[in-house]
All heavy atoms as an XYZ file, in Angstrom:
873
protein
N     -10.629     24.134     -8.494
C     -10.235     22.718     -8.506
C      -8.724     22.564     -8.204
O      -8.326     21.650     -7.525
C     -10.568     22.041     -9.902
C     -12.037     21.670     -9.996
S     -12.798     20.683     -8.660
C     -11.801     19.304     -8.508
N      -7.974     23.602     -8.760
C      -6.491     23.440     -8.442
C      -6.192     23.510     -6.899
O      -5.418     22.813     -6.349
C      -5.757     24.644     -9.149
C      -4.313     24.631     -8.712
C      -5.900     24.495    -10.712
N      -6.987     24.411     -6.216
C      -6.765     24.458     -4.823
C      -7.162     23.193     -4.137
O      -6.468     22.694     -3.204
C      -7.603     25.662     -4.293
C      -7.474     25.838     -2.776
C      -8.424     27.080     -2.248
C      -8.183     27.106     -0.738
N      -9.244     28.009     -0.197
N      -8.270     22.519     -4.457
C      -8.761     21.358     -3.974
C      -7.725     20.220     -4.189
O      -7.474     19.516     -3.286
C     -10.091     21.022     -4.532
N      -7.262     20.049     -5.325
C      -6.297     18.996     -5.586
C      -4.939     19.311     -4.853
O      -4.340     18.341     -4.325
C      -5.920     18.934     -7.099
C      -6.957     18.138     -7.854
C      -7.970     18.739     -8.643
C      -7.025     16.720     -7.796
C      -8.907     18.023     -9.263
C      -7.935     15.995     -8.390
C      -8.859     16.623     -9.154
N      -4.570     20.482     -4.737
C      -3.336     20.796     -3.908
C      -3.619     20.384     -2.439
O      -2.656     19.847     -1.845
C      -3.065     22.332     -4.012
C      -1.651     22.681     -3.343
C      -1.285     24.097     -3.513
N      -1.125     24.498     -4.915
C      -1.960     25.482     -5.498
N      -2.875     26.112     -4.828
N      -1.847     25.746     -6.716
N      -4.677     20.746     -1.956
C      -5.006     20.420     -0.523
C      -5.003     18.855     -0.352
O      -4.383     18.377      0.668
C      -6.372     20.932     -0.191
C      -6.784     20.689      1.307
C      -8.233     21.223      1.531
O      -9.041     21.409      0.758
O      -8.532     21.398      2.815
N      -5.596     18.136     -1.263
C      -5.620     16.734     -1.158
C      -4.226     16.081     -1.373
O      -3.799     15.230     -0.550
C      -6.469     16.154     -2.308
C      -7.965     16.449     -2.153
C      -8.675     16.086     -3.408
N      -9.965     16.678     -3.504
C     -10.774     16.684     -4.564
N     -10.271     16.079     -5.678
N     -11.876     17.275     -4.566
N      -3.451     16.712     -2.285
C      -2.041     16.173     -2.431
C      -1.164     16.347     -1.118
O      -0.609     15.508     -0.632
C      -1.388     16.815     -3.622
C       0.074     16.484     -3.737
C       0.856     17.495     -4.564
N       0.885     18.770     -3.818
C       1.066     19.946     -4.318
N       1.185     20.073     -5.624
N       1.117     21.091     -3.683
N      -1.384     17.636     -0.603
C      -0.639     18.048      0.584
C      -0.992     17.042      1.772
O      -0.125     16.733      2.571
C      -0.809     19.450      0.955
C      -0.140     20.430     -0.058
O       0.603     19.874     -1.010
O      -0.445     21.597     -0.094
N      -2.279     16.866      1.913
C      -2.656     15.861      2.957
C      -2.108     14.548      2.845
O      -1.541     13.937      3.842
C      -4.280     15.828      2.956
C      -4.733     14.664      3.805
C      -4.754     14.723      5.170
C      -5.098     13.425      3.323
C      -5.078     13.712      5.954
C      -5.585     12.463      4.112
C      -5.622     12.556      5.377
N      -2.065     13.959      1.600
C      -1.512     12.659      1.477
C      -0.066     12.617      1.633
O       0.567     11.698      2.345
C      -1.838     12.041     -0.022
C      -3.317     11.732     -0.153
C      -3.546     11.309     -1.635
C      -3.742     10.657      0.814
N       0.654     13.613      1.105
C       2.099     13.708      1.311
C       2.498     13.669      2.759
O       3.336     13.018      3.283
C       2.763     14.820      0.497
C       4.210     15.142      0.870
C       2.602     14.647     -1.005
N       1.808     14.572      3.446
C       2.067     14.740      4.924
C       1.698     13.382      5.698
O       2.488     12.907      6.522
C       1.251     15.811      5.549
C       1.454     16.102      7.035
C       0.698     17.189      7.538
C       0.948     17.269      9.109
N       0.089     18.370      9.692
N       0.522     12.838      5.403
C       0.095     11.596      6.059
C       1.021     10.454      5.871
O       1.452      9.776      6.767
C      -1.329     11.245      5.736
O      -2.289     12.281      6.122
N       1.373     10.242      4.639
C       2.225      9.013      4.293
C       3.655      9.337      4.615
O       4.366      8.468      5.035
C       2.063      8.662      2.822
C       0.830      7.995      2.533
C      -0.061      8.518      1.719
C       0.461      6.698      3.065
C      -1.383      7.967      1.433
C      -0.754      6.144      2.841
C      -1.613      6.670      1.988
N       4.058     10.621      4.641
C       5.422     11.069      5.076
C       5.607     10.761      6.523
O       6.921     10.536      6.951
N       4.618     10.605      7.301
C       4.811     10.317      8.745
C       4.840      8.824      9.063
O       5.207      8.436     10.146
C       3.522     10.787      9.484
C       3.392     12.300      9.482
C       2.072     12.806     10.020
O       1.130     12.026     10.178
N       1.946     14.056     10.287
N       4.731      7.990      8.084
C       4.842      6.529      8.321
C       6.302      6.082      8.159
O       6.962      6.493      7.221
C       4.012      5.786      7.239
C       2.568      5.896      7.361
C       1.897      5.137      6.225
C       2.024      5.374      8.649
N       6.761      5.388      9.158
C       8.102      4.901      9.237
C       8.380      3.994      8.043
O       7.611      3.036      7.818
C       8.416      4.192     10.581
C       9.898      3.891     10.728
C      10.024      3.341     12.175
C      11.507      3.061     12.390
N      11.781      2.535     13.752
N       9.515      4.204      7.364
C       9.849      3.331      6.301
C       9.252      3.576      4.974
O       9.512      3.018      3.918
N       8.411      4.658      4.880
C       7.722      5.045      3.553
C       8.402      6.282      3.070
O       8.666      7.129      3.767
C       6.231      5.354      3.925
C       5.586      5.900      2.618
C       5.464      4.122      4.325
N       8.676      6.163      1.736
C       9.296      7.248      1.054
C       8.351      7.864      0.027
O       7.728      7.085     -0.722
C      10.551      6.762      0.376
C      11.499      6.230      1.273
C      12.824      5.716      0.495
C      13.652      4.808      1.276
N      14.475      3.932      0.476
N       8.325      9.199      0.008
C       7.324      9.796     -0.786
C       8.013     11.120     -1.282
O       8.651     11.876     -0.617
C       6.002     10.067     -0.233
C       4.983     10.757     -1.181
C       6.123     10.940      1.081
C       3.528     10.615     -0.563
N       7.675     11.459     -2.576
C       8.209     12.747     -3.135
C       6.949     13.397     -3.645
O       5.955     12.857     -4.210
C       9.214     12.586     -4.235
O       8.785     11.743     -5.240
N       6.878     14.702     -3.491
C       5.760     15.462     -3.936
C       5.659     15.593     -5.378
O       6.597     15.942     -6.056
C       5.817     16.955     -3.383
C       4.536     17.701     -3.435
C       4.646     18.985     -2.750
O       5.017     18.964     -1.502
O       4.303     20.068     -3.334
N       4.454     15.229     -6.034
C       4.328     15.220     -7.462
C       4.201     16.652     -7.917
O       3.831     17.559     -7.161
C       3.044     14.412     -7.644
C       2.259     14.624     -6.425
C       3.307     14.726     -5.286
N       4.543     16.857     -9.173
C       4.476     18.228     -9.746
C       3.306     18.341    -10.658
O       3.064     19.363    -11.268
C       5.833     18.606    -10.334
C       6.955     18.619     -9.369
C       8.141     19.052    -10.163
N       9.293     19.055     -9.234
C       9.648     20.126     -8.378
N       9.044     21.212     -8.515
N      10.713     19.986     -7.598
N       2.742     17.142    -11.170
C       1.680     17.193    -12.179
C       0.458     16.465    -11.807
O      -0.329     17.010    -11.061
N       0.204     15.403    -12.352
C      -1.007     14.596    -12.229
C      -1.606     14.518    -10.863
O      -1.115     15.053     -9.899
C      -0.693     13.185    -12.831
N      -2.711     13.780    -10.704
C      -3.399     13.719     -9.516
C      -3.312     12.298     -8.806
O      -4.290     11.786     -8.396
C      -4.900     14.019     -9.752
C      -5.541     13.224    -10.839
C      -6.065     11.931    -10.583
C      -5.588     13.834    -12.110
C      -6.608     11.263    -11.772
C      -6.193     13.090    -13.132
C      -6.741     11.855    -12.911
N      -2.079     11.828     -8.841
C      -1.710     10.586     -8.099
C      -0.378     10.722     -7.605
O       0.433     11.479     -8.060
C      -1.963      9.373     -9.010
C      -1.207      9.540    -10.342
C       0.147      9.166    -10.378
C      -1.886      9.938    -11.433
C       0.813      9.249    -11.571
C      -1.202      9.983    -12.604
C       0.095      9.646    -12.713
O       0.764      9.777    -13.897
N      -0.108      9.922     -6.471
C       1.215      9.819     -5.933
C       1.742      8.489     -6.047
O       1.076      7.497     -6.106
C       1.128     10.080     -4.402
C       0.518     11.336     -3.905
C       0.447     11.271     -2.284
C       1.384     12.517     -4.274
N       3.083      8.401     -6.276
C       3.760      7.148     -6.191
C       4.511      7.073     -4.890
O       5.317      8.008     -4.510
C       4.837      6.994     -7.334
C       4.291      6.598     -8.654
C       3.950      7.589     -9.518
C       3.887      5.276     -8.922
C       3.397      7.247    -10.710
C       3.311      4.929    -10.132
C       3.091      5.940    -11.019
N       4.205      6.020     -4.041
C       4.735      6.029     -2.723
C       5.423      4.687     -2.549
O       5.018      3.627     -2.880
C       3.520      5.960     -1.662
C       2.577      7.197     -1.920
C       4.125      6.008     -0.245
C       1.319      7.095     -1.234
N       6.639      4.847     -2.061
C       7.636      3.679     -1.828
C       7.368      3.048     -0.574
O       7.597      3.532      0.505
C       9.021      4.169     -1.924
C      10.066      3.014     -1.821
O       9.722      1.864     -1.369
O      11.193      3.176     -2.264
N       6.693      1.879     -0.676
C       6.326      1.036      0.501
C       7.259     -0.207      0.634
O       6.837     -1.194      1.246
C       4.861      0.559      0.479
C       3.844      1.636      0.958
C       3.265      2.497      0.109
C       3.585      1.592      2.317
C       2.373      3.435      0.649
C       2.677      2.593      2.836
C       2.007      3.405      1.955
N       8.263     -0.202     -0.148
C       9.069     -1.469     -0.202
C       9.661     -2.018      1.130
O      10.042     -3.108      1.263
C      10.263     -1.219     -1.280
O      11.105     -0.181     -0.875
N       9.645     -1.066      2.146
C      10.200     -1.470      3.355
C       9.167     -2.526      4.005
O       9.674     -3.244      4.963
C      10.366     -0.253      4.271
O       9.113      0.340      4.593
N       8.011     -2.616      3.504
C       7.071     -3.556      3.952
C       7.136     -4.888      3.288
O       6.561     -5.906      3.718
C       5.623     -2.983      3.936
C       5.287     -1.925      4.980
C       5.623     -0.580      4.716
C       4.793     -2.277      6.150
C       5.408      0.283      5.666
C       4.623     -1.354      7.169
C       4.904     -0.038      6.828
O       4.607      0.910      7.865
N       7.958     -5.023      2.182
C       8.128     -6.253      1.464
C       8.812     -7.188      2.331
O       9.877     -6.803      2.996
C       8.809     -6.005      0.226
C       8.059     -5.081     -0.804
C       8.631     -4.755     -2.040
C       6.860     -4.581     -0.556
C       8.074     -3.931     -2.869
C       6.185     -3.676     -1.432
C       6.743     -3.394     -2.659
O       6.190     -2.566     -3.533
N       8.430     -8.398      2.336
C       9.047     -9.451      3.164
C       8.231     -9.631      4.451
O       8.469    -10.684      5.182
N       7.398     -8.676      4.788
C       6.553     -8.875      5.990
C       5.480     -9.883      5.819
O       5.067    -10.181      4.711
N       4.976    -10.449      6.886
C       3.933    -11.424      6.842
C       2.669    -10.916      7.507
O       2.792    -10.238      8.511
C       4.450    -12.703      7.536
C       5.596    -13.373      6.977
C       5.139    -14.737      6.213
O       4.018    -15.076      6.270
O       6.028    -15.359      5.648
N       1.548    -11.206      6.884
C       0.303    -10.774      7.463
C      -0.496    -12.138      7.780
O      -0.759    -12.937      6.862
C      -0.489     -9.949      6.432
N      -0.957    -12.125      9.036
C      -1.593    -13.308      9.461
C      -2.942    -13.528      8.524
O      -3.655    -12.509      8.373
C      -2.125    -13.191     10.901
C      -2.697    -14.427     11.453
C      -3.031    -14.389     13.013
O      -2.360    -13.534     13.623
O      -3.921    -14.996     13.336
N      -3.163    -14.714      8.040
C      -4.392    -14.913      7.127
C      -4.184    -14.457      5.821
O      -5.081    -14.668      4.994
N      -3.013    -13.853      5.460
C      -2.757    -13.372      4.095
C      -1.444    -14.013      3.542
O      -1.520    -14.439      2.346
C      -2.645    -11.878      4.116
C      -2.568    -11.314      2.710
C      -3.625    -11.098      1.935
C      -1.310    -10.968      2.140
C      -3.526    -10.584      0.670
C      -1.113    -10.521      0.929
C      -2.326    -10.275      0.156
N      -0.452    -14.007      4.292
C       0.810    -14.560      3.738
C       1.790    -13.403      3.657
O       1.729    -12.371      4.208
N       2.829    -13.679      2.845
C       3.945    -12.795      2.801
C       3.694    -11.638      1.714
O       3.129    -11.944      0.695
C       5.195    -13.569      2.329
C       6.500    -12.811      2.370
C       7.624    -13.693      2.053
C       8.953    -13.010      2.124
N      10.060    -13.883      1.859
N       4.101    -10.390      2.081
C       4.063     -9.370      1.209
C       5.357     -9.307      0.389
O       6.403     -9.149      0.992
C       3.929     -8.002      1.960
C       2.637     -8.072      2.810
C       3.848     -6.933      1.014
C       1.350     -8.214      2.131
N       5.271     -9.729     -0.837
C       6.500     -9.840     -1.668
C       6.795     -8.727     -2.667
O       7.882     -8.524     -3.091
C       6.344    -11.131     -2.478
C       6.242    -12.377     -1.609
C       6.033    -13.655     -2.525
O       5.828    -13.552     -3.680
O       6.102    -14.703     -1.799
N       5.727     -7.956     -2.977
C       6.006     -6.801     -3.963
C       4.767     -5.965     -3.966
O       3.934     -6.054     -3.083
C       6.139     -7.531     -5.417
C       5.026     -8.472     -5.688
O       3.800     -8.298     -5.275
N       5.323     -9.535     -6.485
N       4.780     -5.029     -4.909
C       3.692     -3.937     -4.919
C       2.283     -4.657     -5.127
O       1.315     -4.179     -4.589
C       3.954     -2.855     -5.964
O       4.006     -3.451     -7.242
N       2.320     -5.698     -5.998
C       1.064     -6.325     -6.226
C       0.391     -6.919     -5.029
O      -0.791     -6.739     -4.686
C       1.174     -7.321     -7.340
C      -0.189     -7.936     -7.807
C      -0.015     -8.956     -8.891
O       0.867     -8.767     -9.768
O      -0.849     -9.816     -8.978
N       1.275     -7.798     -4.303
C       0.759     -8.331     -3.004
C       0.464     -7.360     -2.029
O      -0.580     -7.523     -1.221
C       1.735     -9.475     -2.516
O       2.921     -8.885     -2.225
N       1.094     -6.245     -1.907
C       0.820     -5.254     -0.981
C      -0.591     -4.656     -1.238
O      -1.407     -4.415     -0.295
C       1.825     -4.143     -0.866
C       1.520     -2.998      0.073
C       1.443     -3.494      1.570
C       2.684     -2.024      0.078
N      -0.754     -4.318     -2.511
C      -2.054     -3.650     -2.945
C      -3.200     -4.695     -2.722
O      -4.307     -4.325     -2.283
C      -2.004     -3.255     -4.414
S      -1.068     -1.794     -4.677
N      -3.020     -5.925     -3.000
C      -3.983     -6.976     -2.638
C      -4.332     -7.078     -1.158
O      -5.406     -7.133     -0.729
C      -3.587     -8.368     -3.199
C      -3.942     -8.616     -4.635
C      -3.767    -10.040     -5.115
N      -2.283    -10.341     -5.220
C      -1.607    -11.142     -4.568
N      -2.188    -11.798     -3.570
N      -0.364    -11.291     -4.814
N      -3.204     -6.990     -0.327
C      -3.369     -6.992      1.182
C      -4.216     -5.729      1.528
O      -5.109     -5.869      2.323
C      -2.059     -7.017      1.771
C      -2.139     -6.783      3.259
C      -2.590     -7.728      4.108
C      -1.783     -5.553      3.799
C      -2.622     -7.563      5.508
C      -1.872     -5.360      5.203
C      -2.238     -6.428      6.008
O      -2.361     -6.087      7.398
N      -3.814     -4.575      1.038
C      -4.499     -3.266      1.504
C      -5.933     -3.290      1.038
O      -6.899     -2.747      1.697
C      -3.696     -2.046      0.959
C      -2.359     -1.880      1.694
C      -1.613     -0.776      1.052
C      -2.568     -1.703      3.144
N      -6.233     -3.963     -0.130
C      -7.552     -4.045     -0.582
C      -8.430     -5.004      0.381
O      -9.540     -4.640      0.806
C      -7.691     -4.530     -2.040
C      -9.086     -4.683     -2.605
C      -9.831     -3.395     -2.683
C      -8.948     -5.346     -4.002
N      -7.783     -6.078      0.647
C      -8.443     -7.077      1.529
C      -8.632     -6.584      2.928
O      -9.721     -6.640      3.454
C      -7.669     -8.409      1.476
C      -8.240     -9.521      2.353
O      -9.450     -9.866      2.080
O      -7.600    -10.061      3.218
N      -7.435     -6.045      3.597
C      -7.552     -5.687      4.937
C      -8.040     -4.340      5.118
O      -8.748     -4.044      6.094
C      -6.042     -5.832      5.517
C      -5.963     -5.601      6.962
C      -6.304     -6.762      7.756
C      -5.868     -6.444      9.225
N      -6.287     -7.572     10.099
N      -7.783     -3.405      4.243
C      -7.967     -1.983      4.500
C      -9.237     -1.531      3.648
O      -9.653     -0.338      3.811
N      -9.577     -2.322      2.695
C     -10.792     -1.953      1.788
C     -10.341     -0.662      1.000
O     -11.318      0.212      0.807
C     -11.989     -1.754      2.558
C     -12.323     -2.915      3.446
C     -13.464     -3.849      2.872
O     -14.498     -3.220      2.387
N     -13.301     -5.128      2.794
N      -9.099     -0.547      0.546
C      -8.711      0.581     -0.142
C      -8.090      0.057     -1.449
O      -7.101     -0.819     -1.513
C      -7.631      1.459      0.570
C      -7.173      2.675     -0.269
C      -8.234      1.923      1.898
N      -8.541      0.580     -2.626
C      -7.995      0.087     -3.906
C      -6.828      0.981     -4.372
O      -6.956      2.213     -4.416
C      -9.068      0.221     -4.952
N      -5.671      0.373     -4.593
C      -4.478      1.122     -4.942
C      -3.925      0.347     -6.237
O      -4.305     -0.889     -6.479
C      -3.403      1.022     -3.925
C      -3.927      1.735     -2.486
C      -3.035      1.275     -1.403
C      -3.930      3.145     -2.706
N      -3.031      0.933     -6.969
C      -2.494      0.349     -8.188
C      -1.011      0.041     -7.925
O      -0.220      0.803     -7.453
C      -2.570      1.267     -9.330
C      -1.980      0.649    -10.610
C      -4.043      1.809     -9.579
N      -0.522     -1.267     -8.159
C       0.722     -1.688     -7.961
C       1.752     -0.934     -8.906
O       1.369     -0.632    -10.036
C       0.711     -3.159     -8.409
C      -0.617     -3.636     -8.352
C      -1.448     -2.399     -8.646
N       2.862     -0.471     -8.296
C       3.857      0.320     -9.127
C       4.421     -0.496    -10.256
O       4.891      0.133    -11.209
N       4.475     -1.788    -10.135
C       5.062     -2.581    -11.310
C       4.360     -2.331    -12.591
O       4.924     -2.468    -13.667
C       5.174     -4.060    -10.935
C       3.886     -4.803    -10.782
O       2.832     -4.097    -10.606
O       3.874     -6.027    -10.748
N       3.080     -1.978    -12.509
C       2.346     -1.548    -13.749
C       2.949     -0.400    -14.453
O       2.666     -0.081    -15.627
C       0.881     -1.392    -13.459
N       3.710      0.445    -13.702
C       4.357      1.597    -14.185
C       5.931      1.484    -14.226
O       6.612      2.551    -14.413
C       3.901      2.734    -13.335
C       2.433      2.950    -13.412
C       1.656      2.434    -12.294
C       1.696      3.598    -14.320
C       0.265      2.544    -12.268
C       0.349      3.657    -14.334
C      -0.452      3.064    -13.227
N       6.427      0.398    -14.025
C       7.795      0.136    -14.105
C       8.568      0.370    -12.803
O       9.810      0.334    -12.772
N       7.858      0.521    -11.624
C       8.550      0.639    -10.320
C       7.844     -0.159     -9.326
O       6.893      0.190     -8.674
C       8.576      2.108     -9.960
C       9.439      2.406     -8.641
O      10.000      1.485     -8.105
O       9.658      3.552     -8.469
N       8.284     -1.409     -9.141
C       7.706     -2.374     -8.170
C       7.896     -1.964     -6.673
O       7.338     -2.485     -5.860
C       8.245     -3.712     -8.428
C       7.371     -4.768     -7.666
O       6.149     -4.625     -7.684
O       7.974     -5.763     -7.157
N       8.771     -0.925     -6.400
C       8.937     -0.537     -5.075
C       7.780      0.424     -4.542
O       7.637      0.640     -3.338
C      10.306      0.219     -4.806
O      10.258      1.368     -5.598
N       6.927      0.950     -5.520
C       5.995      1.839     -5.230
C       4.549      1.313     -5.454
O       4.356      0.326     -6.182
C       6.209      3.007     -6.065
S       7.651      3.944     -5.719
N       3.596      2.043     -4.866
C       2.208      1.991     -5.216
C       1.657      3.251     -5.600
O       2.238      4.294     -5.257
C       1.360      1.331     -3.989
C       1.372      2.268     -2.810
C       1.828      0.013     -3.609
C       0.401      1.897     -1.793
N       0.520      3.233     -6.340
C       0.031      4.483     -6.804
C      -1.349      4.760     -6.112
O      -2.120      3.874     -6.072
C      -0.166      4.512     -8.341
C      -0.538      5.808     -8.855
C      -0.660      5.737    -10.388
N      -2.021      5.330    -10.668
C      -2.633      5.530    -11.903
N      -1.977      6.247    -12.844
N      -3.874      5.190    -12.147
N      -1.502      5.952     -5.690
C      -2.822      6.343     -5.124
C      -3.268      7.684     -5.814
O      -2.453      8.482     -5.933
C      -2.711      6.521     -3.546
C      -4.056      6.804     -2.950
C      -1.691      7.587     -3.218
C      -4.179      6.756     -1.413
N      -4.530      7.636     -6.260
C      -5.023      8.784     -6.875
C      -5.662      9.819     -5.723
O      -6.168      9.324     -4.748
C      -6.149      8.369     -7.724
O      -6.881      9.498     -8.201
N      -5.555     11.075     -6.008
C      -6.156     11.984     -5.040
C      -7.218     12.796     -5.799
O      -7.538     13.852     -5.486
C      -5.185     12.915     -4.332
C      -4.186     13.619     -5.142
C      -4.443     14.964     -5.607
C      -2.905     13.063     -5.368
C      -3.475     15.518     -6.222
C      -1.901     13.757     -6.015
C      -2.216     14.990     -6.468
O      -1.239     15.787     -7.181
N      -7.992     12.043     -6.797
C      -9.016     12.651     -7.384
C     -10.425     12.492     -6.594
O     -11.377     13.010     -7.024
C      -9.315     12.011     -8.818
N     -10.299     11.718     -5.499
C     -11.499     11.617     -4.612
C     -11.530     12.828     -3.716
O     -10.546     13.601     -3.577
C     -11.348     10.349     -3.729
N     -12.704     12.940     -3.007
C     -12.800     14.020     -2.010
C     -11.864     13.823     -0.884
O     -11.331     12.736     -0.531
C     -14.238     13.998     -1.421
O     -14.403     12.888     -0.551
N     -11.536     14.969     -0.165
C     -10.688     15.030      0.909
C     -11.142     14.089      1.994
O     -10.396     13.335      2.670
C     -10.387     16.411      1.509
C      -9.469     16.554      2.634
C      -8.005     16.048      2.345
C      -9.339     17.975      3.112
N     -12.436     14.065      2.315
C     -13.059     13.216      3.267
C     -12.806     11.797      2.988
O     -12.432     10.908      3.874
C     -14.553     13.490      3.347
C     -15.244     12.766      4.400
C     -16.676     13.134      4.558
C     -17.508     12.338      5.564
N     -18.847     12.656      5.663
N     -12.933     11.385      1.718
C     -12.705      9.979      1.295
C     -11.320      9.636      1.439
O     -10.983      8.465      1.958
C     -13.091      9.845     -0.220
O     -14.558     10.096     -0.269
C     -12.825      8.362     -0.710
N     -10.352     10.479      1.103
C      -8.923     10.341      1.273
C      -8.561     10.141      2.765
O      -7.637      9.387      3.126
C      -8.131     11.418      0.516
C      -8.217     11.408     -0.951
C      -7.576     12.690     -1.466
C      -7.832     10.225     -1.626
N      -9.131     10.940      3.609
C      -8.827     10.859      5.012
C      -9.206      9.481      5.522
O      -8.463      8.845      6.314
C      -9.548     11.941      5.778
C      -8.936     13.314      5.511
C      -9.829     14.512      5.991
O     -11.070     14.317      6.169
N      -9.324     15.578      6.322
N     -10.384      9.020      5.158
C     -10.834      7.683      5.600
C      -9.900      6.592      5.021
O      -9.594      5.589      5.674
C     -12.212      7.424      5.103
N      -9.529      6.762      3.784
C      -8.598      5.750      3.189
C      -7.182      5.692      3.784
O      -6.711      4.681      4.105
C      -8.387      6.086      1.688
N      -6.648      6.900      4.148
C      -5.415      6.894      4.938
C      -5.524      6.183      6.271
O      -4.670      5.364      6.672
C      -4.904      8.355      5.103
C      -3.790      8.369      6.070
C      -4.406      8.888      3.755
N      -6.564      6.449      6.898
C      -6.759      5.741      8.299
C      -6.842      4.231      8.101
O      -6.303      3.514      8.910
C      -7.997      6.318      8.963
C      -7.765      7.676      9.524
C      -6.493      7.841     10.391
O      -6.309      7.037     11.288
O      -5.720      8.763     10.145
N      -7.555      3.792      7.089
C      -7.680      2.319      6.797
C      -6.348      1.792      6.410
O      -6.035      0.630      6.798
C      -8.750      2.061      5.775
C     -10.153      2.319      6.338
C     -11.326      1.732      5.485
N     -11.205      2.201      4.139
C     -11.925      3.217      3.601
N     -12.607      3.970      4.414
N     -11.777      3.495      2.235
N      -5.558      2.411      5.686
C      -4.306      1.955      5.204
C      -3.383      1.860      6.421
O      -2.749      0.784      6.554
C      -3.665      2.923      4.174
C      -4.362      2.690      2.845
C      -2.156      2.558      3.971
C      -4.013      3.774      1.754
N      -3.385      2.890      7.211
C      -2.465      2.917      8.477
C      -2.851      1.792      9.368
O      -2.004      1.027      9.934
C      -2.583      4.245      9.221
C      -1.896      5.358      8.590
C      -2.099      6.661      9.381
C      -1.278      7.808      8.792
N      -1.477      9.074      9.612
N      -4.104      1.553      9.526
C      -4.695      0.421     10.393
C      -4.261     -0.873      9.818
O      -3.775     -1.672     10.659
C      -6.149      0.470     10.498
C      -6.738     -0.452     11.522
C      -8.237     -0.242     11.671
C      -8.770     -1.169     12.654
N     -10.161     -1.082     12.897
N      -4.237     -1.071      8.545
C      -3.876     -2.372      7.960
C      -2.342     -2.529      8.080
O      -1.956     -3.690      8.182
C      -4.343     -2.334      6.467
N      -1.607     -1.505      7.976
C      -0.167     -1.625      7.999
C       0.411     -1.917      9.398
O       1.553     -2.441      9.522
C       0.587     -0.309      7.568
C       0.390     -0.035      6.008
C       0.909      1.330      5.681
C       1.015     -1.133      5.228
N      -0.446     -1.632     10.428
C       0.071     -1.853     11.772
C       0.578     -3.256     11.975
O       1.559     -3.576     12.575
C      -1.002     -1.430     12.835
C      -1.175      0.072     12.943
C      -0.719     -2.009     14.260
C      -2.369      0.527     13.706
N      -0.238     -4.280     11.499
C       0.083     -5.646     11.740
C       1.219     -6.082     10.744
O       1.725     -7.238     10.781
C      -1.015     -6.502     11.440
O      -1.540     -6.382     10.113
N       1.678     -5.134      9.858
C       2.731     -5.547      8.828
C       4.136     -5.072      9.179
O       5.091     -5.437      8.492
C       2.391     -4.977      7.426
C       1.644     -5.851      6.472
C       1.585     -5.115      5.167
C       2.358     -7.240      6.374
N       4.342     -4.286     10.124
C       5.701     -3.767     10.546
C       6.684     -3.917      9.322
O       6.787     -4.930      8.785
C       6.200     -4.570     11.712
C       5.352     -4.440     12.943
C       5.380     -3.091     13.531
N       4.544     -3.128     14.698
C       3.543     -2.246     14.914
N       3.268     -1.325     14.000
N       2.811     -2.247     16.013
N       7.342     -2.865      9.063
C       8.437     -2.905      7.963
C       9.331     -4.110      8.235
O       9.839     -4.349      9.285
C       9.123     -1.607      8.086
C       8.161     -0.699      8.739
C       7.411     -1.541      9.715
N       9.586     -4.838      7.135
C      10.562     -6.026      7.238
C      12.027     -5.551      7.140
O      12.848     -6.214      7.605
C      10.245     -6.901      6.098
N      12.228     -4.390      6.549
C      13.574     -3.958      6.408
C      13.828     -2.794      7.475
O      13.022     -1.925      7.601
C      13.770     -3.304      4.966
C      15.220     -2.629      4.849
C      13.584     -4.241      3.900
N      14.932     -2.941      8.154
C      15.196     -1.981      9.233
C      15.326     -0.518      8.629
O      16.015     -0.456      7.531
C      16.539     -2.364      9.781
C      16.740     -3.811      9.419
C      15.876     -4.056      8.192
N      14.733      0.443      9.264
C      14.689      1.796      8.711
C      15.574      2.691      9.422
O      15.619      2.628     10.638
C      13.233      2.288      8.628
C      13.241      3.720      8.042
C      12.423      1.361      7.901
């Protein structure tokens, strides 16, 4: 299981690390990542409205990408969202693709 979790973590770190404006640091413990998506705050999504914080970004990604994430403000850091990698690698690969597709229409609001 340690190998499987490491593989999943590494996949997510690499995948999200390739997104412009996204900041991520590799976790050393648990099976979730905190990813800084704050560069997308202030962006507007047609039919959704303005992305103001981690909660609205998570609602948008649930609505548009069909991926459930946890707002970072629940953990004291509103610049981040939390994603678990306790799911299978195949499930995570599909989730990353849906997140990337949903973010295309959101372009980072803050110049990176």
